[in-house]
N, C-alpha and C positions, 0 to 999 in steps of 0.2 A: 554637150560637154564631153570631152574625152576623159577616160579614166587615167588615174595616176600610173597604173601598171603599164598601159600602152606607151605613155610618154617615156618611162624610164627603162623599158626593156633592154635597150642597147647598153645603157649604163650598167645595168645589173649583171649583164654577161661578163663585163670586165671585173666586177667586184666579186663574182661568185667564188673565184679561186682563193680569195684572201679574206673571206668573211671571218674565219676563225682568228685572224691576226689583227682585227680592228682595234683601234684605240678610241677613247672617248672623243678626242678632237676630230678624228676621221669620221666617226659616226655622225657627229654634229655637222661637219662639212658636207657629208653626203646628203643629210637631211635637208639642209638649206639648198643645195644644188638640185635635188630631186623635186623640190616644191617651188622652183622658180628661179633659183640662183641668188646668191648673197647680194649681188649688186641691185637686183630688182627689189629685194626685201628692204634694202637701205633707202631706196627711192620712195618707198611707201609712206604717205603722209596721213592716211586714215583708212578706217574700215567701218562700214555700216552693215550690220547683219540683221535681217528680218527673220523672225522665227515664230513658231507656235508651240505653246506648252499645254499639255492636256492635264487638267485638274478635275478629277471626279467626273469625267465625261464631257467637260466643258473645255473648248479650245480657246486659249487666251493668247492674243497676239502680243509679241514683245519685239522691241528693237534695241539692239546693242550698238553703241557708237564708241569707238576708240580712236583717239587722235595722237599724233606725235606731240611730245611734250607732256604726256600724262593725262590729258583731258579725256574723260569717259563718262558714260551714263547708260543706264538701262531704263527704257520707257515701257511701262506695262499699260495696255489698254484693257480696262476691266469695267464692264457694265456702263460703257459710254464715258468713263472717266480716264484721264491720263495721269498715271502715277509714276513718278521718277524715283529711281533707286540708285544708290551708289554714284551720285553725280559728283564729279571732281573737276574743278576748273584749273587745276594746277596748284592751288593754294587752299581752297575751301572744299571740304567733303560734306555732302548733305543728302538727305532722302526725304520722301514724302511719308508722313506717318499715316498708316492705313486707317487708323481709327479716327483721327482728327482731321485728316485730309490737309494738314498743314506741313510746310517744309520745315525740317529740323536739322540743324548743324550737328555733325558728329563731334565727339570730344577730341581733345588735342592728341591723345595717344593714337586713336584710329586714323586721324589725319596725318600724323607723322609717319605711320606705317604705310599709308597710301603714297606719301611723298617718295618712299624708297622705291616704288614701282615706276616712277616717271621715266626711267631709262630703259624699261623693259619692252617698250613698244618698238616694233610690232611682235617681237618674240624674245624671251629672255636669253635665248642661245645666240642671238645675232651679235650682240656686243658683250658677251660674257667675259671675255678677256679684258676689255677696256674697263668694265665695271668691277674688275677684281673678284668675280665669282669663281668658284672652283668646281670642276667637274671630275667625276671618277666613275670609271666603268667597273661595275660590281660583278660582271659575269653575265651569263644568260639565264633566262627564266621563262618557263612556259606560262602563257596567259591565255586561258580558255582554248588551248590547242594551237596557239600561235607562238613560235619561238621568238623571243625578244632579247635585246640587249638592255640591261638595267643600268641606268645612269643616275648617279647621285649629283644633284645640283645644290650648291651651298651659296646663298646670297647674303647680303648684309643682315646682321642680326636685327630682329624686330623687337618692339617693346610690348611687354605683356604685364599688366598690373604694376607698371613702373620698373620692371626688371627687363634686362636684355636677354633674349632667348634666341637660340639657333633658328635660322630660317632655311629649312631643308625640304627639298622635294625630290621624289624619285620618278623618273620617266622611263617608260618601257617602249623601246624602239623596235618595230617589226624588222627582223633581220633580212627580210626579202626586199622591202622598199625603203628602209631606213627612215620611217616616219613614226612619230609617237602615237601609240594606240591607247595608252593608259598613263595617268599621272596620279601619284599618291602624295599626300602631305598631311602632317599631323595638325589637328585642330587645336588652337592655342587658347581658346576662350569659349564661353557659352555652355549650353547644356551638354554638348558632346565633346567638351574639352578632353584632350588626351587620346581621342579616337582618330583613326585614319580616314581622311576624306578621299574620295575616288572620283576621277573624271575619266570617262572613256570617249575616245574619238574614232569616228569611222566615216565611211562614204566620202572619201576625199574626192573633190571635183575641181575642175579648172575654172578659174576666174581671171580673165585677161592674162593668161600665161602663167598664173600662179595657182597653187593648190591649197585648198582649205577643207577641213572636215565639215560636212554638211549635217552630220548627226553627232550629238553629244549626250552623254548621260552623266549626271552629277548626283552624288550622294555619299553614303558611308561605305567603306570597303566591306564587301561581302553582302551588301543589301541591294535591292533592285535599283533604287535611285530614280531621279526625275529625268525623263527623256526630253531632249530639245531637238526639233527638226528645223533646219534653216531653209526658208523658201528662196532667199536670195542673199548674196553678199556683194556689196558695192565697194570698190576701191577708190580712194581719194574723193570721198563725197564732199559736197559743199554743205557745211553745217554752220548755222548762225551762232557766233560765239556767245550771244546772250542766252542760249539754251542751257549753258552750263552754270550760269550765275545764280546765286541764291536769291530767291524772290523776296526781297525785303518788303514788308507790309507798309502800305502808305500810312503816313502819320495822320491821325484824326484831326480835323480842323479845330482850331481853338474856339472856345465857347464865345459866341457873339461875333465870330469872324466870318469871313466869306466861306460859302460852301461850294 
C-alpha cells in the first residue's frame, strides 16, 4: 500500500502557497480529493472493516460494516461467541445484551437519532450541503505538534430526553494533507454526559484507490482512549441483508400441538 503523502505530493505543492487563505469548503474539497475524489466516494456502496481491540492483554476481533442507506453493525467475537452491537437495518436499532446474550431493541429516541445519520454514509462531509449541514472554519490549532484547521460541523438537532439539542462536532484537519486527524463531540447522555468525546485517526492507507485511517483511538478528550487497529478494509462488500434484521424469537408451540 502506498502512503497518502506520496499520492498527494503533487497536489500539495499547488496548495502550499494558499494554505493561509483556505475556507472550510475548500478544506473539505481538498480532503475528499486527496482521499480518492468525490466521485469515487459517491460510488461507494459499503465498507467492511476488520480490526482487533486489546482489552486487558486480550485481543478481541471485531468487524464493522457500514452500507449505503444507513445499514450498519459491529460484530464482536468474544470467547467463541458472536455479539452484535449497534445494528441498524434502516428502521430498527438493536444490540446483543452482554449479560443475557439476547437481542434487545433500542428505544425510539435512540432509533430516531440513528435515523438522522442515514445520509452520512460514507462521510458526513460528502453531502453536507445537500443535507443542509453547516460548516465553519474556526482557525488553526496545534494538535500534539501538528498544525490543523479546526472545522465546526453542525448537523440536524438530535433528541435527548425528549428535547432537541444541537448536534455539533469539531474536526481537526492536518494542514499538510487536508485529512482529519482528530474529531471532538459532546456526549449528550450516559455517565459521561457533558464531557467531550475524542476520536483520533492515523495511518491512512490506500484501499482500491481510496484512503482510510487504519488506526483509530476513541475515548474522552485528554485521556488515553481505546486503540483500534484495522487489519483490512473491504470496499463494496457483499453482506446478507438478513444479518441486520432483529432476530425475533420463535414462538413456542401450543400445548398439545405439533413440535
